[in-house]
ZAMI-296960 format. One record per residue: residue number from 1; residue in one letter; x, y, z of N, C-alpha, C, O in turn. Coordinates in steps of 0.001 Angstrom, whole numbers, m for minus. Each point is the difference from the previous one (the first is absolute). Example, Ala and Ser with C-alpha at 12.3 -4.5 7.8 and 13.67 -1.06 7.14 Angstrom:
% ZAMI-296960
1  A  13190  m5690  7800  m890  1190  0  900  1200  0  1036  m19  665
2  S  m1386  1069  m1385  820  1190  60  m770  1090  730  509  1108  169
//
This chain:
% ZAMI-296960
1  M  7129  4800  m1070  197  m211  m1413  m770  1031  m819  566  621  m900
2  L  m1844  m432  1200  m795  928  m797  466  1437  165  m41  780  m951
3  H  495  m418  2182  475  1373  178  1262  238  m811  247  1120  m446
4  E  559  m2165  249  1176  147  m847  m429  174  m1455  596  784  m738
5  L  m1621  m1510  334  m500  64  m1364  m497  1400  m336  235  498  m1101
6  Y  m915  131  2039  m581  1307  m257  850  1137  549  m365  1165  m159
7  G  1487  m1472  799  885  1036  498  m571  767  1175  384  1145  236
8  Q  m1296  m1758  503  m611  643  1151  54  m970  1164  124  m1211  m183
9  N  m218  1765  1386  m180  m871  1142  m1288  380  692  m636  995  m346
10  Q  256  m1790  1322  m1298  185  643  m133  1388  620  m1077  595  m48
11  E  2149  m74  626  m64  1296  650  m221  1137  m993  m531  1047  372
12  E  929  m1238  m1628  m141  1061  m992  m1401  80  m590  m356  998  m627
13  L  m439  m2043  824  m1335  m11  m591  m920  949  743  18  69  1229
14  E  m814  652  m1978  m990  881  581  m1371  m492  m425  m177  m509  m1107
15  E  m785  667  1995  m1356  m406  m320  m539  857  m1141  255  1203  m66
16  V  m990  m1829  m813  m608  691  m1115  m1506  m141  152  m526  m1113  14
17  V  m150  2209  97  m1450  m19  64  m490  755  m1217  396  1141  m243
18  V  m1252  m1780  m512  m449  563  m1252  m1487  295  97  m798  m873  339
19  E  436  2112  m640  m1406  369  m18  m471  98  m1436  652  604  m852
20  E  m1786  m1205  607  m636  48  m1306  m494  1424  m237  m535  627  914
21  D  708  m112  m2128  m610  1273  m335  m1509  m195  52  m540  m914  m622
22  L  m125  1768  1360  m1426  m182  238  m817  987  m823  309  1190  m57
23  S  m1346  m1699  m570  m947  879  m680  m1187  209  935  m115  m671  1026
24  D  m755  1590  m1377  m1171  269  840  m853  m1240  209  m617  m147  1055
25  S  568  m747  m2033  m835  m1196  116  608  m1044  923  m687  m947  381
26  D  1959  1093  m10  676  m983  838  64  418  1465  670  m652  801
27  I  m1360  1733  m444  87  487  1371  m528  m1061  946  m1082  m553  m195
28  G  1857  286  1206  m358  m976  1016  1139  m105  977  1081  543  m227
29  E  m1322  m1238  1311  1055  m184  985  1128  m826  m609  m248  m1019  m646
30  L  1478  1457  852  1144  m683  m597  268  m1333  680  m156  m145  1212
31  A  559  m813  m2015  385  m1327  465  1404  m279  m524  515  734  m843
32  Q  93  m1795  1346  1350  m358  m412  m8  m1388  m632  m604  m936  524
33  L  1278  826  m1646  238  m1290  m647  1347  m489  506  1026  645  m217
34  I  m1033  m1785  892  1198  m544  627  363  m1312  m675  m859  m854  m222
35  V  2136  698  m102  506  m1244  m582  962  m620  1013  853  678  572
36  Y  m1015  m1991  m369  815  m752  954  1071  m803  m719  m159  m381  m1160
37  N  1250  131  1870  1090  m819  m511  m459  m1453  m123  m868  m450  748
38  D  1448  m264  m1682  m246  m1430  m142  1280  m670  m472  998  666  m276
39  D  m1037  m1975  188  1201  m751  m386  m22  m480  m1446  924  m694  m423
40  H  m1945  1041  m340  m84  m565  m1348  49  1004  m1145  255  m404  m1134
41  N  m485  1676  1372  75  990  m1080  1401  601  m71  602  318  1026
42  T  m91  m167  m2248  1322  595  m183  m96  1519  73  m1071  580  m176
43  F  2207  50  437  52  1459  m6  m443  533  m1354  m762  964  m72
44  E  1237  m1584  m994  m338  471  m1344  m1512  m28  m229  m558  925  m590
45  W  m106  m1992  1058  m1443  m127  m191  m747  1058  814  m921  637  m511
46  V  1307  m448  1759  m660  990  850  168  1395  m603  m955  775  m54
47  I  2157  m461  m393  258  1299  m625  m865  171  m1246  m593  1059  m201
48  Q  519  m2079  m624  m824  59  m1204  m1474  217  356  m684  797  m643
49  C  200  m1501  1659  m1402  155  429  m278  1428  460  m1027  579  m355
50  F  1938  m9  1146  m205  1366  483  5  1003  m1148  m760  968  15
51  M  1608  m1197  m998  51  914  m1142  m1269  m109  m840  m559  1014  m415
52  E  105  m2237  165  m1157  m200  m880  m1326  285  690  m877  626  m593
53  V  715  m1068  1822  m1288  135  686  m133  1361  679  m1063  620  m50
54  L  2136  m157  683  m73  1231  785  561  1213  m733  m77  1121  503
55  N  640  m1340  m1690  609  1074  m790  1145  701  732  221  1197  m186
56  H  503  m1946  1016  1173  550  676  1191  m36  m961  36  m796  m938
57  S  924  1666  1190  1237  m21  m781  811  m1234  379  m274  m650  1009
58  N  1266  339  m1824  885  m1118  294  696  212  1340  65  m919  816
59  E  455  2122  m584  720  290  1234  m905  m118  1214  396  m572  1015
60  Q  m1601  1104  m1107  m960  m65  1099  m372  m1453  275  m105  m408  1157
61  S  m92  m364  m2206  m361  m1409  137  1130  m795  648  m249  m860  845
62  E  1489  1145  m1239  1150  m680  611  94  318  1480  221  m892  819
63  Q  m387  2157  m476  99  404  1403  m1090  m676  834  269  m481  1101
64  L  m1484  446  m1618  m1084  m659  726  278  m1491  172  m260  m557  1066
65  A  783  m91  m2102  321  m1423  97  1048  m251  1084  m92  m981  738
66  L  1079  1859  m644  1027  m144  1036  m579  225  1400  340  m725  935
67  I  m1201  1713  m792  m643  249  1293  m816  m1223  415  61  m428  1152
68  I  m816  m128  m2083  m799  m1190  295  912  m1141  434  m306  m712  956
69  H  1417  537  m1649  929  m1076  334  567  175  1412  23  m952  780
70  F  431  2157  m452  662  224  1285  m969  181  1166  298  m421  1118
71  K  m1450  1040  m1365  m925  296  1094  m1203  m932  49  m751  17  975
72  G  555  m825  m2005  m1108  m956  m2  m1263  501  m671  m870  m793  m361
73  K  761  2097  190  m1168  572  m674  274  1462  m292  932  594  543
74  A  m1766  m12  m1421  95  1428  m295  m1329  495  m534  m740  m733  m656
75  I  453  1989  950  m1140  666  m626  459  385  m1398  960  753  m160
76  V  m1649  m1273  m852  421  256  m1376  m882  1029  m708  362  498  m1066
77  K  m1510  m181  1651  m892  1005  m599  m988  452  1068  m473  m813  794
78  T  160  2100  m772  m1011  566  888  m1027  710  m866  340  862  m811
79  A  m1600  m1234  993  m1098  573  m794  m1307  m459  641  25  m818  920
80  P  m1167  1329  m1387  m1275  m542  483  m106  m1499  m315  563  m486  m981
81  K  m1290  m222  1827  m117  m1456  m123  m502  m418  m1377  468  m998  m548
82  N  m1411  1745  m20  m539  m394  m1312  1043  118  m1117  m122  m669  m1025
83  V  1135  1501  1209  1089  112  m968  993  m1152  195  546  m532  m966
84  L  m326  162  2220  982  m1042  318  m487  m1412  m292  809  m872  m318
85  K  m2106  629  419  m530  m1370  m136  417  m685  m1301  502  m1122  64
86  P  m679  1733  m1244  430  m691  m1224  1516  m185  m78  477  m960  m607
87  K  275  1866  1213  1460  m135  5  414  m1164  902  883  m781  m355
88  K  m1517  670  1511  281  m1120  898  m339  m1315  m681  784  m948  45
89  D  m1950  889  m675  m422  m1228  m686  992  m380  m1094  309  m1179  m168
90  A  192  2158  m574  959  m279  m1070  1311  m529  573  594  m915  m571
91  L  m131  1476  1697  1229  m489  622  m185  m1422  533  883  m844  m158
92  V  m2020  582  782  m285  m1346  515  m98  m996  m1153  498  m1120  110
93  D  m1131  1515  m1209  m96  m867  m1177  1380  m354  m549  171  m1047  m625
94  R  813  1917  856  1369  m242  m460  838  m742  1047  1196  m214  m196
95  G  m1829  m177  1308  680  m816  996  606  754  1171  681  m606  827
96  L  m909  1913  m733  530  767  1121  m983  m51  1163  m1199  m205  m190
97  S  1718  392  1379  m822  32  1201  m309  1462  320  856  726  507
98  A  m2081  m302  m806  m372  1398  142  m1336  130  728  m905  m810  m195
99  V  793  1838  1036  m1229  289  733  m230  1497  m7  915  784  m254
100  I  m2160  m393  538  m352  1406  177  m336  197  1461  m765  m774  575
101  E  1337  1812  34  m306  346  1381  m468  1441  68  478  857  m743
102  G  m1421  m596  1646  m522  1357  187  m1075  321  m1029  m466  m873  m733
103  G  88  2140  697  m994  447  m967  m1392  m509  269  m751  m305  m926
104  N  406  212  2198  m1326  m549  379  m1135  771  m569  m1159  m344  234
//
């Protein structure tokens, strides 16, 4: 149903990995912000969260939402852990299931 809505199918989706623009003060080992699929958030809400919290475009946010739906999770941002932490917290506060991996 959703692939018909967006005119795409699972095979056409490509992974989107987004790297935060890094300033000299953000130098550190890169980590990944991962969002998991759930049964209670709508596509519209997830897309809105990605646009507002992560500053992704509408198209990028839609593609990530579809990847999460079909694959169960997606890396939605790559940056140092200290950059990702407030973004993860904001997504969790909005009801999304998000974790940070890597960047030890």
